[in-house]
Structures are given as C-alpha cells and as structure tokens.
Wavefront OBJ file of the C-alpha trace (Angstrom):
o trace
v 85.304 -53.110 -224.611
v 86.668 -56.615 -223.132
v 89.553 -54.882 -221.919
v 87.465 -52.552 -219.567
v 85.073 -55.650 -218.733
v 88.189 -57.721 -218.218
v 89.564 -55.045 -215.750
v 86.085 -54.925 -213.832
v 86.278 -58.404 -212.963
v 90.011 -58.554 -211.784
v 89.260 -55.334 -209.679
v 85.851 -57.329 -208.791
v 88.190 -60.416 -207.475
v 86.468 -62.156 -210.113
v 83.633 -62.443 -207.591
v 80.083 -62.442 -209.038
v 79.067 -63.826 -212.741
v 82.281 -62.792 -214.855
v 79.547 -61.132 -217.424
v 78.109 -59.216 -214.534
v 79.319 -55.848 -215.919
v 79.335 -56.774 -219.529
v 75.924 -57.436 -219.349
v 75.630 -53.644 -217.203
v 77.825 -51.827 -219.751
v 76.022 -53.402 -222.861
v 72.696 -52.141 -221.215
v 73.937 -48.797 -220.803
v 75.346 -48.569 -224.602
v 72.180 -49.451 -225.735
v 70.580 -46.305 -223.643
v 72.827 -44.535 -226.168
v 74.957 -42.419 -224.114
v 77.038 -39.451 -225.148
v 80.559 -39.140 -225.296
v 82.620 -36.569 -224.557
v 86.074 -35.234 -226.031
v 87.186 -32.836 -224.032
v 87.810 -30.045 -226.570
v 85.414 -27.699 -225.803
v 85.906 -25.966 -222.129
v 84.553 -22.711 -223.409
v 80.717 -23.921 -223.149
v 78.457 -26.306 -220.892
v 79.260 -29.461 -223.082
v 81.413 -31.224 -219.979
v 78.358 -30.451 -218.050
v 75.134 -31.305 -220.386
v 77.679 -34.681 -220.835
v 77.969 -35.210 -217.007
v 74.392 -34.246 -216.861
v 73.193 -36.944 -219.553
v 75.618 -39.759 -218.249
v 74.012 -39.426 -214.692
v 70.542 -39.866 -215.537
v 71.293 -42.757 -218.106
v 73.590 -44.597 -215.025
v 70.282 -43.994 -212.713
v 68.447 -46.052 -215.013
v 70.927 -48.786 -213.901
v 71.948 -51.203 -211.030
v 75.539 -50.081 -211.263
v 77.949 -49.862 -208.320
v 79.960 -46.800 -207.572
v 83.127 -48.044 -209.548
v 80.876 -49.274 -212.008
v 79.466 -46.395 -213.294
v 82.857 -44.741 -213.216
v 84.628 -47.557 -215.596
v 81.164 -47.055 -218.093
v 81.349 -43.245 -217.212
v 85.114 -43.578 -218.420
v 84.582 -46.157 -221.082
v 82.546 -42.728 -222.503
v 85.183 -40.580 -222.456
v 87.528 -40.143 -225.699
v 90.052 -38.020 -227.398
v 91.530 -35.138 -224.266
v 88.873 -36.126 -222.231
v 90.337 -40.163 -222.182
v 93.761 -38.973 -221.254
v 92.661 -36.559 -218.804
v 91.090 -39.774 -216.658
v 94.017 -42.272 -218.173
v 96.384 -39.450 -216.258
v 94.128 -38.747 -213.142
v 93.198 -42.668 -212.555
v 97.092 -43.906 -213.117
v 97.771 -40.818 -210.466
v 95.449 -42.527 -208.130
v 97.108 -45.270 -206.075
v 94.031 -46.892 -204.986
v 91.833 -46.590 -208.440
v 89.363 -49.193 -207.082
v 87.737 -46.846 -204.230
v 87.066 -43.808 -206.488
v 83.946 -43.062 -205.964
v 81.231 -41.351 -208.477
v 81.417 -37.925 -206.481
v 85.246 -38.338 -206.424
v 85.156 -38.945 -210.459
v 82.354 -36.201 -210.839
v 84.536 -33.636 -208.836
v 87.458 -33.770 -210.143
v 85.732 -34.395 -213.858
v 84.201 -30.722 -213.162
v 86.677 -28.983 -211.885
v 89.200 -30.267 -214.871
v 86.745 -30.200 -217.715
v 84.280 -27.286 -216.212
v 85.493 -23.606 -215.985
v 84.427 -22.352 -212.935
v 83.435 -19.077 -214.857
v 81.435 -20.789 -217.013
v 78.939 -21.868 -214.883
v 79.207 -18.630 -212.402
v 77.594 -16.432 -215.941
v 75.979 -18.870 -216.009
v 74.022 -18.779 -212.321
v 74.554 -14.728 -213.213
v 72.117 -15.337 -216.044
v 69.768 -17.075 -214.101
v 69.838 -14.093 -211.221
v 69.104 -11.669 -213.606
v 66.531 -13.371 -216.147
v 63.075 -11.191 -216.688
v 60.447 -11.847 -218.764
v 60.516 -8.217 -220.121
v 59.068 -8.618 -223.913
v 59.009 -12.561 -223.952
v 55.941 -14.920 -223.646
v 54.921 -16.441 -221.041
v 55.848 -19.679 -222.267
v 59.264 -18.486 -223.738
v 60.336 -16.858 -220.008
v 59.523 -20.218 -218.892
v 61.384 -22.095 -221.393
v 64.603 -20.008 -220.816
v 63.737 -19.991 -216.832
v 63.661 -24.096 -216.703
v 66.877 -23.817 -218.772
v 68.429 -21.965 -216.697
v 67.220 -23.190 -213.302
v 70.256 -26.116 -213.365
v 72.311 -23.122 -212.452
v 70.373 -21.617 -209.560
v 71.782 -21.785 -206.656
v 70.206 -24.979 -204.080
v 67.603 -22.649 -202.183
v 66.278 -22.027 -205.389
v 65.573 -25.528 -206.665
v 63.438 -26.031 -203.785
v 59.702 -25.957 -205.079
v 59.204 -22.384 -202.996
v 62.171 -21.163 -203.814
v 61.444 -21.693 -208.042
v 57.930 -20.106 -207.223
v 59.394 -17.235 -205.545
v 62.003 -16.361 -208.043
v 59.790 -16.913 -210.836
v 57.212 -14.174 -209.900
v 60.420 -12.192 -208.756
v 60.114 -12.023 -205.281
v 63.387 -12.226 -202.840
l 1 2 3 4 5 6 7 8 9 10 11 12 13 14 15 16 17 18 19 20 21 22 23 24 25 26 27 28 29 30 31 32 33 34 35 36 37 38 39 40 41 42 43 44 45 46 47 48 49 50 51 52 53 54 55 56 57 58 59 60 61 62 63 64 65 66 67 68 69 70 71 72 73 74 75 76 77 78 79 80 81 82 83 84 85 86 87 88 89 90 91 92 93 94 95 96 97 98 99 100 101 102 103 104 105 106 107 108 109 110 111 112 113 114 115 116 117 118 119 120 121 122 123 124 125 126 127 128 129 130 131 132 133 134 135 136 137 138 139 140 141 142 143 144 145 146 147 148 149 150 151 152 153 154 155 156 157 158 159 160 161 162 163 164
C-alpha cells in the first residue's frame, strides 16, 4: 500500500496533502471492497467485481486517476499481472481514464459470449410456473444485462408485462 501511495503522490507532483490519497484509499478499504484474481473467465465474477468496485468508488471523492489506483489495488494474481502489463505498455499511465480502464478490463476479463448469453437469457425470460415474486427477482437480477432501451422505466414496464 505504501508503494501505491508514494506513486500517486509522485504522479500528483506532490500537489495536495501528501496523505490525501492514503486517506482516500484507507476510507475505500473500510468499505470492504472485493478483490479479483482473474482466474474465472467463464462466469461473471469479473463483471460483478467491477460493478461492486464502481458502487463503492461512487461513495468516494476520488479522481479518475485515484479510482484506477484504488481499483488496481484490489487486483490480485493473474488480474494484477494483466494490469501491470497493460499499464507498463501504456506510455502515459497518468492519463488513463476510468472509462479506458473499464473498457480494457472488460475486454480482457469478461468473455463477450458470456454477457451475450445473459442478455439472451433476459430477453427469453418468461414467468411460466414461477410466482410473481420469483419472476420479478429473476427479472431484476438479469436486468443488468439487458440492452439499454429496456433499462428506461417505460422499457422495464413493457418488458416485464411482455409487450414489445
């Protein structure tokens, strides 16, 4: 952790309080964020990890650069090796945006077919013999894989009642 804090302080040109990033990192760690080791590419572990990290980062006042440093801190094993290789190959690591991090992470750690499969599962969701509660729970769980048009309130309503 000390190396990460030193690195962030150097990148910021020593600007701001030296312990500012360390304070933010320690506050983030109090939220008990998950780690990700990158060994399970067939499931949605990486997708779930990224969603959870983003939710916890939303509770902070971190800049994009700090968010990347904090997220990278939560990578272990093969995922950390990926990040080290990615950032080493990037000429100007100080200017990697959060969106670039998310795109690169997603491209490498989440198989495209897995997300497509979940989207298909969402599109083909039917109540059948389920109770309304069971169906609604499955619908809500799969909703995060739905195409953006469905995520709008009107789209949810028409999808849940089976309209086009």
